[in-house]
N, C-alpha and C positions, 0 to 999 in steps of 0.2 A: 561366743554370743549365743544366747538362747534362741532356738527356733520354734515357732508356734505353728503346728501343722494342722491339717484338716482332721476331722474325726469321721472317717468313712469305713463302714463295715467291710472287713476283709482287705483293707488297704492301709499301708503305712509308708511313711517317707514322702517328702514333698518334691523330690526331683530337683531339677535345675531351672525351674521357672522363675517368674518374677517374685519379688518380695517387697514388703512395706516395712518401714521403721515404726517401732513401738517405743514411745518415749516415757520417761519418768517425768511427769510435769513438775515435780518438786525440784528437780535438779536441771531439767532441760537436756538431759543426756539420753541417748538411745540405750534402751535396756534389753531389747529383743527385736527379732525380725519375724514377720508373719508371712507364710507362703500365700501368695495370691493365686487362686485357682483359675483354671481354664475350663472350657466346655467338657473336656474329657473327665475332669474331676467330678463335675456335676453328673455326668452320665453314669459314672461308677456309683455315686450316691443314690441316684434314681434307681439303678438296677438293683441295688441292695434293698432299697425301700420296697420295690415291687415284689421282691422275693419274700420279704418278711411281713408285709401288711395284711395279706389275706388271713393268715393264721392269727395275727393280733386282733383283727376285726372279729374273728370267730371266737376269740377268748371272751368268756362271759364278763359282763361289766364289773361284777364284784371282784374278780381276779385282777382286772385292770386297775380297779381302785386300790387294791392291796399294794400294787407297785407304787402308786402315788403316795400311799401312807409311808412305805419304806423310804421313798425318795425324800419326802418331807423330813423324816427323822434324820436322814444322812446329811441333808443340808443344814439342819439345826446343829448337828454334832460337829460340822465343819465350818460353822459360822465365822469364827475368828480368822481362819485361813482365807476364806472367800472374801471377807471384808478387807483384809490387808491387801490381798491380790487385786481387788477392784480398785482400792484407793491408789495403789502404786501405779496403775495405768491411766486411771481417769483423773485423779487429783482431788476428788471430794474427800472430806474428812471421814474418819472411821465411823463416826455415828451416822453420817449420811449413807455410807456404804451399807451399814447394817439395815438401815431403813429401806434402801434399794432392794436388798435381798428379802427382807421381811414382807414388803408389799407384794413381791412376786410369790412368796410362799403362801400368802393369803388366797391367791388364785389356785394354787395347788391344793389347798384345803377345800376349796369349792369343788375342784375336780375329784376329790376323794368321795364326793357324793354323787358321782356320775350314774350309779345304778338307779337312783331316784329320778334325776333330771332327764334321763333318756327314755323314761316310760312314755309310751305313745297314748293315743286316745282310742276309745272303743264305744261304739253305739250299737247295742243289740236291737233288733227289730226295726231297723231303718226302713224296711219294706217287708212285704209278706215273706217270712222265712229268710230275710236278708240281714246280715250284720255287716257293719263297716268299721274298720280299724286302721290305724296308721302306725308307722314305725319310723324311727330316725336311724339312718344308716350313714356310716362314714363316707367321705368323699373319695378317699384313697390316699393320695400323697398331697400334703400341704407344705408350704414354705413360708418362712418368716424372714424379713429383711429389717434389721433392727439398728437403732442409732447408738452413738457413743455415750449419750448422757445417762442411760440406765442399762448397763450391760448385763444386769441380772434380772431386774424386774420385768422389762418388756419381753425378753425371750421366754420367761416363765409365764407371762400373761398369755402369750400365743401358744406355746408348746403344750402347756399343761392341759388346756381344754381340748386342743386338737388331738393329742395322744389319748387322753381318757375316752374320747369319742370313738376311738378305733382307727385313727389315721396314722400313717407314718409322717414324720415331720423333718424337714431339712431347714436348718438355720444358717443364714448368712449374716453374722454379726458385723458390727463396725470393725474395720481393720485397725482402728486407733486403740481399742482396748479389748482384744479378743480372748484373753486368757480365761476369764471367768466362764464364758460360754463353753469352752473346752472342758473346764473342770466340771461344769454341770452335766455334760455328756457322760463323763466318767462316773459321776454319782448316779445318773439314771441307769447305767449299765450295772453298777453295784447293787442297785435297788431291785434288779431282776427284769428290767426292760429288755426285750429281745434285741439282738444286733440288727441294725438297719431301721429301727423305728425312730430313733433320734440321732441325727447326724449333723455335723457342722462343716460347712464349706466356707473358706475365707475368700475374700476378693473385693474388687472395686466395681466400677460400672460394667465391665465385661461380664462379671459373674451375675450381677443383677439382671442384665439383659438375657443371659442364658437361662436364668430361672423363669423370667417372664415369658420366654418363647418356648420353653420345653413342653411338649405336648402331653407328657405323663404327669405333670404337676397340675392339680385341679384347682387349687386355691392359693392365694398369696396374701399375707398380711404384712403391712409396711408401716413404719413410723419414721418420720424425718421431716425435712423442710417441705413447704407447700408446693414449690415448683417441682421438686422431685416426686412428691406424692401424686401430683396430677399426672406426671409422666408415667409413673408406675401404674396408676389406675387405667389410663388410656391404653397403654401397651398391653397390660394384662388382660383387660376386657376384650381388646381386639383379637387376642389370642384365644378367646373363649373361656377365660378363667373367671372364677369368682374372686373379687379383689376388695379388700378394705385397706385404705391408705390414709393414715393420719398425718396431718401436716403441721404447720407452725401455729403460733399463737401470739396474741398481744393482750393478755388478760388485764382487766381493769378491776380496781377496788373502789367502790363508791363509798364515800364517807359523809354520812348525813350529819347535820349540826348537833343532833342529840347523841352521837356516838361517844363511847368511852375512848377518848383519844390516847390515853396511856396504853390501853389494850390494843388499839389500832397500831400504834407505833411498835409495840412488842411483836405483833403479828407480822407487820411489814418487814421488820428486821430479818425475820426468817424467810418469809415468802418472797421477798425481792432479792435478797442477797445470799440466802442459803444455797449451797452447792454452786457458788459463784454465779448464780442466776442461770445456770445451764439446765433449765427445766421447761418443758412445754406448759407446765402448770404453775410456773412462777408468776408473781404479781408485779410486773414492771411499771404499771401505770396506776397512780392513785388519783382519784377524782374527788377532792373535797367540794362540798356544796356550799357556796358562799365564801366571800373573801375572808370573813371572820374565822370560819372553820379552816380555810387554807392557811392563813397566817399562823394560827395556833398550832396546826399540824406541823408546818414547816419548822416552827420554833422548837418543837419537841423532837423532830426527826434529826436535826443537826447533831445534838449531843449523842443521840442513840447511835447514829452512824459512826461518829468519832470513837465510840466505845467498842465497835466491832473489831475483833481480832482476826487478822488474816495470817494463816500459818501453814506449815506443812501438813500433809494429810494425817500424820500420826500425832499431831499436837492435840491433846485432849481438850485444851482450852480454846482452840481455834473455832471461830464460827464458820469459816469456809476456807478452802484451800485454793490451789492454782486452777486455771482453766486448762483445757485438755492439751493444747499444743501452741506453738509460737504463732502459727497462722491465725488461730482463733483469737489469741490475745490481740494481734494486730487488727483483726476485724472489729473487735469490740472498741478498741481505742479509736479506730477510724469513725465509728458511729458517734462516739463522744465528740469528736471534732466536728462532725456533721451537725450535731445539735447546736454546738457553739456557732458555727457558720450560719445556721438558720435563724439565729436570734434568741434561742432559749437561754435562760439564765442558769449557768453552771454554778450551783451553790457549793457542791463538794466535788472535787476533781480527783478521781482515783488513778489517773495515769501517772506513770513514772514511779509506781510503788516498787520498792525492792525489799526483799526479806534478807536480813543479814545472814550471811553464810549460804544463801541460796539465790544469789544474784542472777543466776542463769535460769532460774525457775520461771514458770509462766504465770506470774502473779499479777493481779490487778486489784487496786484498792476500790472500795465502794464509791460510787458517784451518785449525785443527786442533781436533777434539773428541776427548775420551777418555770412557770409561765410557758409551758409547752403548748403549742396550738395544733389543731387537727390537720393543718395544711403542711406540716413539717414531715419530711421523709423519715426522720428519726422517730416520729410517732407512728407513722403508717407501717413501718417494717419491724420485724423481730430483731432485737439486738442480741439476746441470748447471752447476757453477761450481767455483772453486778452493777446494774444501772437502774435507778428509780426515777421516773418522770412524774412531775405534778402537773396535771391538766385541770385548771380551775373551771368549775361550772357554776353558773349563777343560781340554778334551781334544779329541782328533782327531774323535771322533764328533759332538760339538757343533759344531765348526768345519765339518764336512761338511754338517750339517743347515742351517746358516744360509743359504748360497746355494741349497741344494736346495729349501728351503721358501719362499724369497722369491718375491714375485709376478713378478719379472723373472728371466729366465734367459738373458741375452745372453752374457756372458763371465765367466770366473773364472780365478784363478791360484793355484798353490800354490808356496811357496818351501821347499825342503827338499833335503837331501843323501841322503835315504832313498829308494831306488828302489822299495821295496815300498809305502811310504806314498803316493808319487806315483802309482804304478800303480793302487792301490786307489782313490785319490781320483778319478783320471780316469775310471775305470770306473763309479763309483757316483754321482758328482755329477749333479744334475738341471739341467744347464746346457748350452747348445748349443756353446760354444767354450771350450776349456780350455788354459791355459798352464801348463807346468811350468818354473818359474824363468824364465818369460817373462811380463812384467807386462801386456802388451797383446796378447792372442793373436789378432790379425787374420790369417786364413789368407792364404797366397800366392794369386796370381790364378788358378792352375789348380786350386785347391781351391775350396770355396764358403764363403760368409759367411752366417750366420744363427743367430739365437737361438731359445730355447724360451719357452714360457709367454706372458706378456704382452709379451714382446720381439719376437714375430713372429706374424703371422696369415697363413695360407696354408701350402701344402705344399712349396713350392720355394724354395730359397735363392738368394742373389745370386751371380753370376759363376761361373766354372768350368763344369763340365758341367751343374750344376744350372741355371745361367743359360741354357745352350743348350736344355735341356729346357723351361724356362719360355717362351722366345721362339719355340719351334717346336711343330708338331703332327706326330705320327707317322702315316704312311700305310703300310699293309701290303698287299702285292699277292700274290695266289696265281695262278700262271699255268700253263697247259697248252698244249702245241702238238701237236694230234693229227697223226698221220702220214698220215691220209687214206686208208688202205687196211688190208686184213687182214694179219695176220702169224701167227706160229705159235700165237698164243692163239686164233685162230679168229674170222674175220668181225668184226662190229661190237664184239664184246666187247673187242677190243684197245683201243678208244677210249672205253670206258665210264668215266665220271668216278668216281673214288673219293676220298672225303674223306681228306686226308693222314693224319689221326690214325687212320683205319681201314684204311690201306694195309698 
């Protein structure tokens, strides 16, 4: 049985501690075991980070950027291996795994420009003979706690910016699919990153708590469910850390009567069902405005859903693969039953799906609900599976209120040809990321990613300049160089200090 160990500088071997099972979602079989760490493992990683980080921070930014360039090239050269490894543990199809890795690499590309973005500000002559400037300095040691659904992208979002800024970084990936993060650590080392700057510790809640409580870790970035995100945020802040904690989502897609329904259906097929719906930026709720729009959309959705191909991860013709494990499959099917019990109309039922030759795999067919209402728990909560819900709205104002009043505020989209409606919607909707005829509005790497309400805890978003601000602290210097003698101002008065704002 393959054993997946931590990546801790100067340490090898997992000992005889606890372990977790890593499944192949396509077959339902255990394919590996991952060592689950304890406090002593984290202490070793922190000690290695403390030894390595000062020299890394003192390395000039262009040299740090060269490591990022090297790392990017190595990931691209090993893309096939990484994608197959990712799919074998997560279950998403190879094309989605490549996308997972590529979206992470885009943040690495941003990090390659770190010499430019770390430049401070300078004001000459802020007062008599006084100049003021600022610099961004690394925090020291940062940590990332990442979910199972993007085992490459989210670790790269966090670590790329943190490391480029001069920090050491300790990653605690999901124990469900831990192999890709380990491989990324190996590629970082091959790229020239010093030992101790990027390390991987595996574990469950015990390791999460150890990270949140460790006094030497200055900042923690987290992505996961909202309840856990809130817990991570509160515990980390109480321990004096800087914390960003991204939570769950229930993203809505508003379909105006003038929308191109064929394009909407094509977009929904990928946004709602791609990666088996295991995305925080999936689009699981569609809100057609008016019954005429709703009826027409439903009529087009049914054959489109029937045409979706569910297959193993390596099936190039499959639209999506299995969910991550048996427990998650059961959770999604339980939510489908909840929707039925609450009175929603189950138009397409994906339960009971079996793939011939892979009957033990964790597969779920696509499901479609209509006439979902806002009082239903299945609407209020995140299902995180291949389930699309239709919530009908009589008018634009009602459609606008639905995502605005929902507990989650991660992403939202509007489909329309009307520029005024789109502009009004984007300005007024109470959600952090908005797409206009874009079903999954994940920003490009040089902008920032982050939701509102229970979708995010903390004041700073992921990647882009928001990421740089999160992983650095600003130091401001006010300097004066006395000339050492009198001038035409007369005697010592020439060198009297004047506060710049009073000059």
